[in-house]
ZAMARGU-4260 file (C-alpha; in steps of 0.2 Angstrom, whole numbers, plus 5000, padded with zeros to 4 digits):
<rodrens>
0) 4906/4687/5501 | 4914/4676/5487 | 4915/4691/5475 | 4928/4700/5486 | 4943/4689/5481
5) 4938/4691/5463 | 4937/4710/5464 | 4954/4710/5472 | 4962/4699/5458 | 4955/4710/5445
10) 4961/4726/5453 | 4979/4719/5455 | 4979/4713/5437 | 4974/4731/5430 | 4987/4739/5441
15) 5001/4728/5434 | 4995/4730/5416 | 4996/4750/5416 | 5015/4751/5414 | 5015/4738/5400
20) 5002/4748/5389 | 5012/4765/5393 | 5028/4757/5386 | 5019/4751/5370 | 5013/4769/5367
25) 5030/4777/5369 | 5037/4764/5357 | 5024/4768/5344 | 5026/4787/5347 | 5045/4786/5344
30) 5042/4776/5328 | 5030/4789/5322 | 5042/4803/5326 | 5056/4794/5317 | 5045/4792/5301
35) 5040/4810/5302 | 5058/4815/5303 | 5062/4805/5288 | 5047/4812/5279 | 5053/4830/5283
40) 5071/4826/5277 | 5064/4819/5261 | 5053/4834/5258 | 5068/4846/5262 | 5079/4836/5249
45) 5065/4837/5236 | 5062/4856/5240 | 5081/4859/5237 | 5081/4849/5221 | 5066/4859/5215
50) 5075/4875/5219 | 5090/4870/5210 | 5079/4865/5195 | 5070/4881/5195 | 5086/4891/5195
55) 5090/4884/5178 | 5080/4888/5162 | 5085/4871/5155 | 5073/4857/5155 | 5080/4840/5160
60) 5072/4822/5161 | 5079/4820/5179 | 5069/4835/5185 | 5053/4832/5195 | 5037/4831/5184
65) 5030/4846/5193 | 5045/4857/5188 | 5044/4851/5170 | 5026/4856/5170 | 5029/4873/5179
70) 5043/4877/5166 | 5032/4872/5152 | 5018/4884/5158 | 5032/4898/5161 | 5038/4896/5143
75) 5021/4896/5136 | 5017/4912/5146 | 5033/4920/5140 | 5029/4915/5122 | 5012/4923/5124
80) 5019/4939/5131 | 5032/4940/5117 | 5018/4937/5104 | 5008/4950/5112 | 5022/4963/5112
85) 5025/4958/5094 | 5007/4961/5089 | 5007/4977/5099 | 5023/4983/5089 | 5015/4978/5073
90) 4999/4986/5076 | 4995/4998/5062 | 5008/4991/5050 | 5002/4987/5033 | 5011/4978/5019
95) 5005/4976/5001 | 5014/4967/4987 | 5010/4964/4969 | 5017/4957/4953 | 5009/4963/4937
100) 5013/4955/4920 | 5008/4962/4903 | 5010/4955/4886 | 5004/4966/4871 | 5004/4965/4852
105) 5003/4980/4840 | 4999/4979/4821 | 5015/4981/4810 | 5010/4999/4805 | 5008/5004/4823
110) 5025/5000/4830 | 5040/5011/4829 | 5051/4999/4820 | 5037/4993/4808 | 5037/4976/4816
115) 5023/4975/4829 | 5026/4958/4836 | 5023/4954/4855 | 5031/4962/4869 | 5030/4956/4887
120) 5035/4965/4903 | 5032/4963/4922 | 5033/4974/4937 | 5034/4971/4956 | 5029/4982/4969
125) 5031/4981/4988 | 5024/4994/5000 | 5026/4995/5019 | 5017/5008/5030 | 5020/5009/5048
130) 5016/5021/5062 | 5032/5029/5069 | 5037/5045/5077 | 5021/5052/5086 | 5023/5069/5094
135) 5010/5072/5107 | 4993/5070/5099 | 5001/5070/5082 | 5002/5054/5073 | 5017/5050/5062
140) 5018/5037/5048 | 5032/5031/5037 | 5029/5024/5020 | 5041/5015/5009 | 5039/5008/4992
145) 5050/4997/4982 | 5049/4993/4963 | 5057/4981/4951 | 5054/4974/4934 | 5059/4970/4916
150) 5053/4975/4899 | 5049/4992/4892 | 5034/4986/4882 | 5029/4990/4864 | 5037/5006/4856
155) 5024/5015/4845 | 5025/5027/4831 | 5026/5045/4837 | 5010/5050/4847 | 5005/5061/4861
160) 5001/5046/4871 | 5017/5042/4880 | 5014/5023/4882 | 5000/5010/4880 | 5007/5000/4895
165) 5010/5011/4910 | 5015/4996/4920 | 5031/4993/4910 | 5046/4996/4921 | 5064/4993/4918
170) 5079/5001/4927 | 5093/5010/4917 | 5104/4995/4921 | 5096/4987/4905 | 5085/4972/4901
175) 5096/4959/4908 | 5095/4966/4926 | 5079/4968/4937 | 5087/4978/4951 | 5074/4985/4963
180) 5073/5004/4967 | 5067/5014/4982 | 5053/5022/4973 | 5045/5031/4987 | 5051/5034/5005
185) 5041/5048/5014 | 5036/5053/5032 | 5019/5060/5036 | 5014/5069/5052 | 4995/5071/5055
190) 4991/5085/5067 | 4974/5086/5075 | 4966/5103/5075 | 4955/5110/5088 | 4953/5108/5107
195) 4946/5091/5106 | 4952/5073/5110 | 4963/5065/5097 | 4950/5052/5093 | 4937/5065/5091
200) 4946/5077/5080 | 4938/5080/5063 | 4951/5093/5056 | 4969/5088/5053 | 4985/5096/5046
205) 4995/5084/5037 | 5014/5087/5033 | 5022/5075/5021 | 5041/5075/5017 | 5052/5063/5007
210) 5053/5055/4990 | 5035/5054/4983 | 5024/5049/4968 | 5015/5066/4966 | 4999/5057/4959
215) 4997/5048/4976 | 4992/5065/4983 | 4986/5075/4968 | 4974/5071/4953 | 4967/5055/4961
220) 4953/5046/4953 | 4943/5031/4960 | 4940/5024/4943 | 4956/5028/4933 | 4972/5029/4943
225) 4979/5011/4944 | 4987/5004/4929 | 4988/4987/4937 | 4970/4985/4938 | 4961/4997/4927
230) 4966/5007/4911 | 4984/5003/4904 | 4985/5018/4893 | 4994/5032/4901 | 4982/5046/4896
235) 4969/5037/4907 | 4979/5034/4922 | 4983/5052/4926 | 4980/5069/4918 | 4989/5068/4901
240) 4996/5086/4903 | 5005/5081/4919 | 5010/5064/4915 | 5011/5060/4896 | 5015/5079/4893
245) 5029/5078/4907 | 5024/5093/4917 | 5028/5085/4933 | 5046/5085/4929 | 5049/5069/4939
250) 5063/5057/4937 | 5064/5043/4924 | 5053/5032/4935 | 5040/5045/4939 | 5046/5050/4957
255) 5053/5066/4965 | 5058/5073/4982 | 5046/5085/4989 | 5035/5091/5003 | 5016/5092/5004
260) 5005/5102/5017 | 4987/5097/5017 | 4972/5103/5027 | 4958/5089/5029 | 4941/5092/5036
265) 4930/5076/5039 | 4917/5084/5050 | 4903/5081/5037 | 4902/5062/5033 | 4900/5061/5014
270) 4905/5079/5012 | 4923/5078/5017 | 4935/5091/5009 | 4953/5096/5009 | 4966/5108/5003
275) 4983/5103/4997 | 4999/5112/4992 | 5014/5102/4985 | 5032/5107/4980 | 5043/5094/4971
280) 5060/5094/4963 | 5060/5095/4944 | 5072/5091/4931 | 5089/5088/4939 | 5081/5091/4956
285) 5070/5076/4954 | 5084/5064/4953 | 5096/5073/4965 | 5108/5078/4951 | 5105/5096/4952
290) 5097/5110/4963 | 5079/5113/4968 | 5077/5129/4959 | 5061/5132/4948 | 5051/5117/4956
295) 5035/5108/4951 | 5022/5117/4962 | 5004/5111/4963 | 4989/5116/4973 | 4973/5106/4974
300) 4955/5108/4982 | 4945/5092/4984 | 4928/5087/4991 | 4918/5072/4992 | 4899/5072/4987
305) 4885/5060/4987 | 4871/5059/4974 | 4856/5049/4979 | 4868/5042/4993 | 4881/5036/4980
310) 4899/5042/4983 | 4909/5053/4972 | 4925/5064/4972 | 4929/5080/4964 | 4946/5089/4963
315) 4952/5105/4955 | 4970/5109/4954 | 4983/5121/4946 | 5001/5119/4943 | 5017/5127/4937
320) 5034/5120/4933 | 5049/5131/4928 | 5059/5116/4922 | 5046/5107/4911 | 5051/5101/4894
325) 5046/5111/4878 | 5042/5102/4862 | 5058/5108/4855 | 5068/5099/4868 | 5073/5115/4878
330) 5067/5118/4896 | 5053/5131/4900 | 5040/5135/4911 | 5023/5127/4909 | 5007/5132/4919
335) 4991/5124/4919 | 4974/5120/4927 | 4965/5103/4928 | 4951/5094/4936 | 4947/5076/4941
340) 4930/5068/4945 | 4923/5051/4949 | 4905/5047/4953 | 4895/5032/4956 | 4878/5034/4947
345) 4872/5016/4951 | 4878/5003/4963 | 4887/4995/4948 | 4892/5010/4937 | 4905/5023/4941
350) 4909/5037/4929 | 4925/5047/4928 | 4932/5062/4919 | 4948/5072/4918 | 4952/5089/4910
355) 4968/5098/4908 | 4971/5116/4901 | 4988/5124/4898 | 4989/5142/4902 | 5007/5144/4896
360) 5021/5134/4889 | 5028/5128/4872 | 5019/5111/4873 | 5014/5099/4859 | 4996/5097/4865
365) 4988/5110/4876 | 4971/5103/4880 | 4966/5086/4886 | 4949/5078/4890 | 4947/5060/4895
370) 4930/5052/4900 | 4925/5034/4904 | 4916/5022/4915 | 4918/5006/4925 | 4904/4993/4927
375) 4905/4980/4940 | 4900/4962/4935 | 4885/4961/4948 | 4873/4961/4933 | 4880/4945/4927
380) 4883/4937/4944 | 4902/4941/4944 | 4902/4955/4957 | 4922/4955/4958 | 4923/4957/4939
385) 4922/4973/4930 | 4922/4981/4912 | 4930/4998/4908 | 4928/5009/4893 | 4937/5026/4891
390) 4940/5039/4877 | 4952/5053/4876 | 4956/5069/4866 | 4972/5078/4866 | 4972/5094/4856
395) 4987/5100/4846 | 4994/5117/4852 | 4994/5132/4840 | 5013/5133/4842 | 5016/5115/4839
400) 5006/5116/4823 | 5016/5129/4816 | 5033/5121/4820 | 5028/5102/4818 | 5033/5101/4800
405) 5051/5107/4803 | 5052/5097/4819 | 5044/5080/4813 | 5042/5081/4794 | 5023/5082/4795
410) 5010/5095/4799 | 5001/5092/4815 | 4983/5098/4816 | 4967/5094/4826 | 4968/5082/4840
415) 4974/5064/4844 | 4961/5053/4850 | 4962/5037/4861 | 4950/5023/4865 | 4953/5009/4878
420) 4942/4994/4883 | 4946/4981/4896 | 4938/4967/4906 | 4945/4962/4923 | 4941/4944/4928
425) 4944/4939/4946 | 4951/4922/4945 | 4953/4920/4964 | 4956/4931/4979 | 4974/4935/4973
430) 4974/4933/4954 | 4966/4945/4941 | 4966/4943/4922 | 4962/4958/4911 | 4961/4957/4892
435) 4964/4974/4885 | 4961/4983/4868 | 4967/5000/4863 | 4965/5012/4848 | 4974/5028/4844
440) 4967/5039/4830 | 4977/5053/4822 | 4993/5049/4832 | 5003/5065/4835 | 4990/5075/4827
445) 4994/5068/4810 | 4979/5066/4800 | 4988/5055/4787 | 4995/5043/4800 | 4986/5026/4801
450) 4977/5021/4817 | 4987/5012/4830 | 4980/4996/4837 | 4986/4987/4852 | 4979/4971/4860
455) 4985/4964/4877 | 4983/4953/4892 | 4987/4958/4910 | 4989/4947/4924 | 4991/4953/4942
460) 4995/4943/4958 | 4994/4953/4974 | 4989/4954/4992
</rodrens>
């Protein structure tokens, strides 16, 4: 029974050891609680610092790193939202700008002062279009156009051709100033017709009101209506009776206040058609110095057509102007009809033609026919280049023939004839260079007058 003392000894030792272990556990627990309390206090202080830092939009070096990163994310998010709002606000806005410079030289016997020499000019154009003022399903658009420049170009001997350089632009302030003018500012409301969704509408009524270039909406032509890239002579840019002949009655820069109503039908792809009616201030009404009596009124019917899947456009129009200028310098009513057509006949070749016919009015020339073509440079591996050739005939009116001797000292007869040739060289995406040659035969219907010859170079920078 020697194990009994040993058992008793072990039992007594364990009994006395229990209170000592419990005391150690309590001490450890208190230490852990104290550490946790300190940790909580530190977290609360850090949280308070973070709340104070977040309350300010400023970024400080003393702020916690997580706050700096959070603010950076917030700023980036706000910046992205701002950009998104700006993009949304600019959606549909288009801006175009160009500067066109032309230098020309005429032979001595072609210039008005007998000294041909060389003349240079430049013109700048800035156009902005933006969606604005929608009404229900109707879409509104505001268009503004600013123009500036210097140089009137070469002055030629008397001819029916108004100018060999239609890009020439200079304000009445004189050659030492290049003030910009508000050339155009008009608002257009496009109203979808029919009980269909706006996106599916194929018929629209367009109402345009403001200061307008009438040729933006009438007498358009794909191959001959932009003097900054194609033909420079005014008889090939627009219908000669309306422009060179002055039947639009616009202000000194070619613009006038007016209103246009247009019905457009696009239901048949490739066979779209439209009807337009425009009323514009003429004479004193064009430059806001007088009333709007006897305005320039023009109506046009147009259609698109395809020949062997190649696009073309055909337009017929008629006009009347109670304040047009007669050849004797007095105002009078001019009435006429005209046509403008352009048609691709191959992938590279586009043909165009215009015809004008005066029905009434004391005009210097009463018939006008212009024909021409533009050939792209695809055939010689310069697809962005093009060469253009045009010829025109302006027939002297019967009344002017009878009065020309008394008015001008020579007897006009027959027709004045024009010829122009250009090559458009695409230097890069923004720059074009175009050498240009012009000939005017029988200027002013004077069979004894020598031929007018003009050579020039056009440079255009645009986007």
